[in-house]
C-alpha positions in Angstrom: -173.9 -18.3 103.8 -176.7 -19.9 101.8 -179.1 -22.4 103.3 -177.9 -25.2 101.0 -174.2 -24.7 101.9 -175.1 -24.7 105.6 -177.2 -27.8 105.3 -174.4 -29.7 103.4 -171.9 -28.5 106.0 -173.9 -29.9 108.9 -174.5 -33.2 107.2 -170.8 -33.5 106.3 -169.8 -32.6 109.9 -172.1 -35.4 111.2 -170.6 -37.9 108.7 -167.0 -36.8 109.6 -167.7 -37.2 113.3 -169.2 -40.7 112.9 -166.4 -41.8 110.5 -163.7 -40.5 112.8 -165.0 -42.2 115.9 -165.7 -45.4 114.0 -162.2 -45.5 112.4 -160.6 -44.7 115.8 -162.6 -47.6 117.3 -161.5 -50.0 114.5 -157.9 -48.9 114.8 -157.9 -49.2 118.6 -159.5 -52.7 118.4 -157.0 -53.9 115.8 -154.0 -52.6 117.8 -155.4 -54.1 121.0 -156.0 -57.4 119.3 -152.5 -57.6 117.9 -151.0 -56.6 121.3 -153.0 -59.3 123.1 -152.0 -61.9 120.5 -148.3 -61.1 120.9 -148.6 -61.2 124.7 -150.4 -64.5 124.7 -147.9 -66.0 122.2 -145.1 -64.8 124.5 -146.7 -66.4 127.5 -147.1 -69.8 125.7 -143.6 -69.6 124.1 -141.8 -68.9 127.4 -143.7 -71.6 129.2 -143.0 -74.1 126.4 -139.3 -73.1 126.4 -139.1 -73.8 130.2 -140.5 -77.3 129.6 -138.2 -77.9 126.6 -135.1 -76.9 128.6 -136.0 -79.3 131.5 -136.8 -82.0 129.0 -133.3 -81.5 127.3 -131.7 -81.7 130.7 -133.3 -85.1 131.3 -132.0 -86.3 127.9 -128.5 -85.0 128.6 -128.6 -86.6 132.0 -129.5 -90.0 130.5 -126.6 -89.7 128.0 -124.3 -88.9 130.9 -125.2 -92.1 132.8 -125.8 -94.5 129.9 -122.8 -93.5 127.8 -120.5 -92.0 130.4 -120.5 -88.8 128.3 -118.8 -86.3 130.6 -119.4 -83.4 128.1 -123.1 -83.7 129.0 -122.4 -82.3 132.5 -122.1 -78.7 131.3 -125.1 -79.2 128.9 -127.3 -80.3 131.8 -126.3 -77.3 133.9 -126.7 -74.9 130.8 -130.3 -76.2 130.4 -131.0 -75.1 134.0 -129.4 -71.7 133.4 -131.6 -71.2 130.3 -134.6 -72.3 132.3 -134.0 -69.7 135.0 -133.7 -67.0 132.3 -137.0 -68.0 130.8 -138.7 -68.1 134.2 -137.4 -64.6 135.0 -138.7 -63.4 131.6 -142.1 -65.0 132.1 -142.3 -63.5 135.6 -141.4 -60.0 134.2 -144.0 -60.3 131.5 -146.7 -61.4 134.0 -145.8 -58.6 136.4 -145.6 -55.8 133.8 -148.5 -56.7 131.5 -151.2 -58.3 133.7 -152.9 -56.9 136.8 -155.6 -58.4 139.0 -156.5 -61.7 140.6 -155.5 -63.8 137.6 -152.0 -62.3 137.6 -151.7 -63.6 141.2 -152.7 -67.1 140.1 -150.2 -67.1 137.3 -147.4 -65.9 139.6 -148.2 -68.5 142.2 -148.1 -71.3 139.5 -144.9 -69.9 138.1 -143.4 -69.7 141.6 -144.2 -73.4 142.1 -142.5 -74.2 138.8 -139.5 -72.1 139.7 -139.2 -73.9 143.1 -139.3 -77.3 141.5 -136.7 -76.2 138.8 -134.3 -74.9 141.5 -134.7 -78.0 143.6 -134.0 -80.2 140.6 -131.0 -78.0 139.6 -129.5 -78.3 143.1 -130.1 -82.1 143.2 -128.5 -82.6 139.8 -125.6 -80.2 140.4 -124.6 -82.1 143.5 -125.1 -85.4 141.8 -122.9 -84.4 138.8 -120.2 -82.7 140.9 -119.8 -85.9 143.0 -119.3 -87.9 139.8 -122.1 -90.3 140.9 -122.3 -93.4 138.8 -125.7 -94.6 139.9 -128.9 -92.8 138.9 -130.8 -91.5 142.0 -134.5 -92.3 141.9 -135.2 -89.1 143.8 -134.2 -87.1 140.7 -137.0 -88.8 138.7 -139.5 -87.8 141.5 -138.3 -84.2 141.1 -138.7 -84.3 137.4 -142.2 -85.7 137.9 -143.2 -83.0 140.4 -141.8 -80.3 138.0 -144.0 -81.7 135.2 -147.1 -81.6 137.4 -146.4 -78.0 138.4 -145.6 -77.0 134.8 -148.9 -78.6 133.6 -150.7 -76.6 136.2 -149.0 -73.4 135.0 -150.0 -74.2 131.4 -153.5 -74.8 132.5 -153.6 -71.4 134.3 -152.1 -69.7 131.3 -154.7 -71.3 129.0 -157.5 -70.2 131.4 -156.0 -66.7 131.5 -155.8 -66.4 127.7 -159.4 -67.8 127.4 -160.6 -65.2 130.0 -158.7 -62.4 128.3 -160.1 -63.3 124.8 -163.7 -63.5 126.2 -163.2 -60.1 128.0 -161.8 -58.6 124.8 -164.7 -59.9 122.7 -167.1 -58.4 125.2 -165.3 -55.0 124.8 -165.4 -55.4 121.0 -169.1 -56.2 121.2 -169.7 -53.2 123.5 -167.7 -51.0 121.0 -169.9 -52.4 118.1 -173.1 -51.5 120.1 -171.7 -48.0 120.8 -170.8 -47.6 117.1 -174.3 -48.8 116.1 -175.9 -46.4 118.6 -173.7 -43.6 117.3 -174.8 -44.5 113.7 -178.4 -44.3 114.8 -177.7 -40.9 116.5 -176.0 -39.7 113.3 -178.9 -40.9 111.1 -181.3 -39.2 113.5 -179.3 -35.9 113.4 -179.0 -36.0 109.7 -182.7 -36.7 109.4 -183.4 -33.8 111.7 -181.1 -31.6 109.6 -182.8 -32.7 106.4 -186.3 -32.1 107.9 -185.2 -28.7 109.3 -183.7 -27.8 105.9 -186.9 -28.9 104.1 -189.1 -27.0 106.6 -187.0 -23.8 106.2 -186.9 -24.2 102.4 -190.6 -24.7 102.3 -191.2 -21.8 104.6 -189.0 -19.6 102.4 -190.8 -20.8 99.3 -194.2 -20.1 100.9 -193.0 -16.6 102.0 -191.6 -16.0 98.5 -195.0 -17.1 97.0 -196.9 -14.9 99.5 -194.7 -12.0 98.5 -195.2 -12.8 94.9 -199.0 -13.1 95.4 -199.1 -9.7 97.3 -196.9 -8.0 94.7 -199.0 -9.4 91.8 -202.2 -8.2 93.6 -200.7 -4.8 94.2 -199.5 -4.4 90.5 -202.9 -5.6 89.3 -204.6 -3.0 91.6 -202.3 -0.3 90.4 -202.9 -1.1 86.8 -206.6 -1.3 87.3 -206.8 2.0 89.3 -204.2 3.8 87.3 -203.8 2.8 83.7 -207.3 1.2 83.6 -208.9 4.4 84.8 -207.0 6.5 82.2 -207.9 4.2 79.3 -211.6 4.1 80.5 -211.5 8.0 80.6 -210.0 8.1 77.1 -212.8 5.8 75.8 -215.4 8.0 77.5 -214.0 11.2 76.0 -213.8 9.6 72.5 -217.5 8.8 72.7 -218.3 12.4 73.7 -216.1 13.8 70.9 -217.7 11.3 68.5 -221.1 12.7 69.2 -220.0 16.3 68.6 -217.9 15.5 65.6 -219.8 15.6 62.2 -216.7 15.2 59.9 -216.8 11.7 58.4 -213.0 11.6 58.1 -212.5 12.6 61.7 -215.2 10.1 62.7 -213.3 7.3 61.0 -210.1 8.3 62.9 -212.1 8.5 66.2 -213.5 5.0 65.5 -210.0 3.7 65.0 -208.8 5.3 68.2 -211.9 3.9 70.0 -211.1 0.4 68.7 -207.5 0.7 69.8 -208.5 1.9 73.2 -210.9 -1.0 73.6 -208.1 -3.4 72.5 -205.8 -1.7 75.1 -208.5 -2.2 77.8 -209.0 -5.9 76.8 -205.2 -6.5 76.9 -205.0 -4.6 80.2 -207.8 -6.7 81.7 -206.1 -9.9 80.5 -202.8 -8.8 82.1 -204.6 -7.9 85.3 -206.3 -11.3 85.3 -203.0 -13.1 84.7 -201.5 -11.2 87.6 -204.4 -11.8 89.9 -207.2 -14.0 88.5 -210.4 -12.4 89.9 -212.2 -15.5 88.8 -210.5 -17.5 91.6 -211.7 -15.1 94.2 -215.3 -15.3 92.9 -215.6 -19.0 92.0 -212.7 -20.9 93.6 -210.3 -23.4 92.0 -212.6 -26.1 90.6 -215.2 -23.8 89.1 -212.5 -21.5 87.6 -210.9 -24.5 85.9 -214.3 -25.6 84.6 -214.9 -22.1 83.2 -211.5 -22.2 81.5 -212.3 -25.7 80.1 -215.7 -24.4 78.8 -213.9 -21.7 76.8 -211.6 -24.3 75.3 -214.6 -26.6 74.5 -216.3 -23.6 72.8 -213.4 -23.4 70.3 -214.1 -27.1 69.5 -210.5 -28.3 68.7 -209.9 -30.0 72.0 -212.3 -31.6 74.5 -211.5 -30.6 78.0 -213.0 -32.1 81.2 -212.5 -31.5 84.9 -213.3 -34.2 87.4 -213.3 -33.3 91.1 -214.4 -35.3 94.2 -215.6 -32.1 95.7 -216.3 -28.9 93.8 -216.4 -26.9 97.0 -212.8 -27.5 97.8 -211.2 -24.4 99.3 -207.5 -23.8 99.8 -205.2 -21.1 100.9 -205.4 -18.3 98.3 -201.7 -18.5 97.6 -201.9 -22.3 97.1 -205.0 -22.0 95.1 -203.5 -19.4 92.8 -200.4 -21.6 92.2 -202.5 -24.7 91.5 -204.6 -22.8 89.0 -201.4 -21.5 87.3 -200.0 -25.0 87.1 -203.2 -26.5 85.6 -203.4 -23.5 83.2 -199.8 -24.0 82.1 -200.4 -27.7 81.5 -203.4 -26.9 79.4 -201.4 -24.3 77.4 -198.7 -26.9 76.8 -201.3 -29.3 75.4 -202.9 -26.7 73.2 -199.6 -25.5 71.8 -197.5 -28.6 71.4 -199.4 -31.9 72.0 -201.8 -32.0 69.0 -204.3 -33.6 71.4 -208.1 -34.0 70.9 -208.8 -34.7 74.6 -207.4 -33.6 77.9 -208.6 -34.5 81.4 -207.9 -33.2 84.8 -208.7 -35.1 88.0 -208.5 -33.3 91.4 -209.1 -34.9 94.7 -208.3 -34.1 98.3 -207.3 -36.9 100.7 -207.0 -35.6 104.2 -204.2 -33.0 104.0 -203.0 -33.9 100.5 -204.2 -32.6 97.2 -203.8 -35.0 94.2 -204.0 -33.8 90.6 -203.8 -36.1 87.6 -203.5 -34.5 84.2 -203.9 -36.5 81.0 -204.0 -35.8 77.3 -203.9 -38.1 74.2 -201.4 -36.0 72.3 -198.1 -36.9 70.7 -196.3 -37.3 74.0 -192.6 -36.8 74.7 -189.6 -38.2 76.4 -189.6 -37.0 80.1 -185.8 -37.3 80.2 -185.5 -34.4 77.8 -187.2 -31.9 80.1 -183.8 -30.6 81.2 -182.9 -29.8 77.6 -182.8 -26.2 76.5 -185.7 -26.8 74.1 -188.2 -23.9 74.3 -191.1 -26.4 74.1 -190.0 -27.8 77.4 -189.6 -24.4 79.1 -193.3 -24.5 80.3 -192.8 -27.9 81.9 -189.6 -26.8 83.6 -191.5 -23.8 85.0 -194.3 -26.1 86.2 -191.7 -28.4 87.9 -190.0 -25.4 89.5 -193.4 -24.2 90.8 -194.3 -27.7 92.1 -191.0 -28.0 93.9 -191.3 -24.5 95.4 -194.6 -25.6 96.9 -193.0 -28.7 98.4 -195.0 -30.9 96.0 -194.1 -34.2 94.3 -194.6 -35.1 90.6 -194.4 -38.1 88.3 -194.5 -37.8 84.5 -195.5 -40.8 82.4 -195.2 -40.2 78.7 -193.5 -41.4 75.5 -193.7 -40.6 71.9 -197.2 -41.2 70.4 -198.6 -42.3 73.8 -199.9 -39.0 75.2 -198.9 -37.8 78.7 -200.0 -38.5 82.3 -198.7 -36.2 85.0 -199.4 -36.9 88.7 -199.0 -34.1 91.2 -199.4 -34.2 95.0 -199.2 -31.3 97.5 -199.3 -31.3 101.3 -201.6 -28.7 102.7 
């Protein structure tokens, strides 16, 4: 399994865990809120219905006495029957749904209401069954006592609902805090995963560059010791043969072979230098770039300058080699494609960071086109790949006719 797939899997897992827990919390909160609202509405509705039935009984009782409406007898008794049913339902709801000290307070208040309702029912039942024609003032006292107890019940229900809502809001707030804490944990874990991924990727890139550096050095040594020695021996033998040979025609041929061997040696030396620039080992990065610029200035077509805060800057040989190759590739791009008359390279080291600013006054280009398959942009793509492999950052500022400015930074 590749490192990138493993990294994406870990990040995705952290996001899924956070999303799952958050969604579960939201769903739980929503369900709990709806359930509480239904229970609170049921409490209020049942208590209101008890009061309504008692109020209806009072109205029917007045109709019975004022208008001698005998049909109201059964209506009055039915009101008390309905009241008892509502009281039983309310008591069942309180007993089943609510536990704790406040449930006891609600049951005590409901029991007082139930007692007053039964006393009132007995009093009115006897009164109606005896066909009394005069209204008993004691019935009004019972109605008044019922209203007082019922108001106390409503007050306790309101206090209970208020307490439950406050308690629920505290739980929601706690849940939000836990969700926020979980979010911070997920962000921390994702950041750790990203840092770990970047560290591993950088280590792999450094190891890859170290392997590349060692392999280039080995190949350069093999070419120098092997093919280089052979070509040098050929050149030496040609000189010896040239001294002994007096035939002009053969001498001309020997001269041609000698020239070809010298060209082969020069090409081999150039190849070895590209694989492992010996100039870096001898002079360091800044001086090597200055020597490269001097060669360009000798040609006279482009003016090249190197500005460094410290010419004695020393880096890891692998890093130094890659910085040299990056600058060399940028210079080659300018010489091949930019039609520039000036190019400038600024190098400075700030604590553990190397900053390189490259500028030329050439024809410029659109940085968004770097990803195109255009061969002219291949060098820049290679540079960007090398920068990213070193864990560096880059910024390209350019447009048509305005030259180019490339800013690079590397952590040492």
